[in-house]
N, C-alpha and C positions, 0 to 999 in steps of 0.2 A: 503492498498499497504505501504511494506518496501522497502528503501531504502540503497540501500550497496555501498559503493567506490569503483570505478573500478580504477587498473592503467593498461591504454597502450601504450606500448612500442613498438617503429619502432625496428624491425632486422636489426641488425647492418651489415648484406649481403644484405640489401635492399629485404627479400623476403616476406614480409610484416607485418604485425604487431600481437605483442601478446599480450592477454590479462591476469588479474587475479584479485580474489573477494580476498583481504584481510582477512577478514572476514571470509571467508568460506575455510577454508582449504582444496586445492587439485582441489578449481575450478581456471582452466581455459581456454582457449578459443584462436583459433589462426585467422586469416581472410590476405585474399590481401590487402585488404585499410581498412580506419581505422574504417569506417561504416559499414563494414561487421565484422570487431572484433567487433565491440560495438555492433551489433544483434545476434554471436556468440555467446558473454559471458553473453546476459540476457538469454538465450535459456539455456545454461549451468549452468546459475544459477538458473534460475527456474528448472530444473529438478535434482540440487545438493538439494535445499529447498525442491522437493515434495519428496525425499529418504532422506531426515532427519526426516521430519512429519510422513512417512509411519512406519518409524524404531523406532519413538517414544522417538528419543532427541529433546534436544533444539537445536529453533533457534538462531542464535548468533545475540546482535548486535552490527551494526555496529559502528566503532569507528569511531570521527574526525579526518580528516588527512590535512595532510601540504603540498606539492610539493612546492618546491624550489629550486635554486640552490647554489653554492658554487663553490669562482673561489680557485685554488690551485694554490700558484705558483714555477715555476721547480726551 
């Protein structure tokens, strides 16, 4: 099993969620719900990895990611 970090963001206009796998350049998905976006990005990542394998490219290693927030005073 290979693990990758996934970033899922809520659309600012409330149209759903966008997901991406930073280690897999160009691997994006979306969904109306968080759960749908998560399932869609899993499918997209599988297809992306299959494509890399079939074309003889190396599978990238996922790096450790950290997410935090900062406060900027106006």
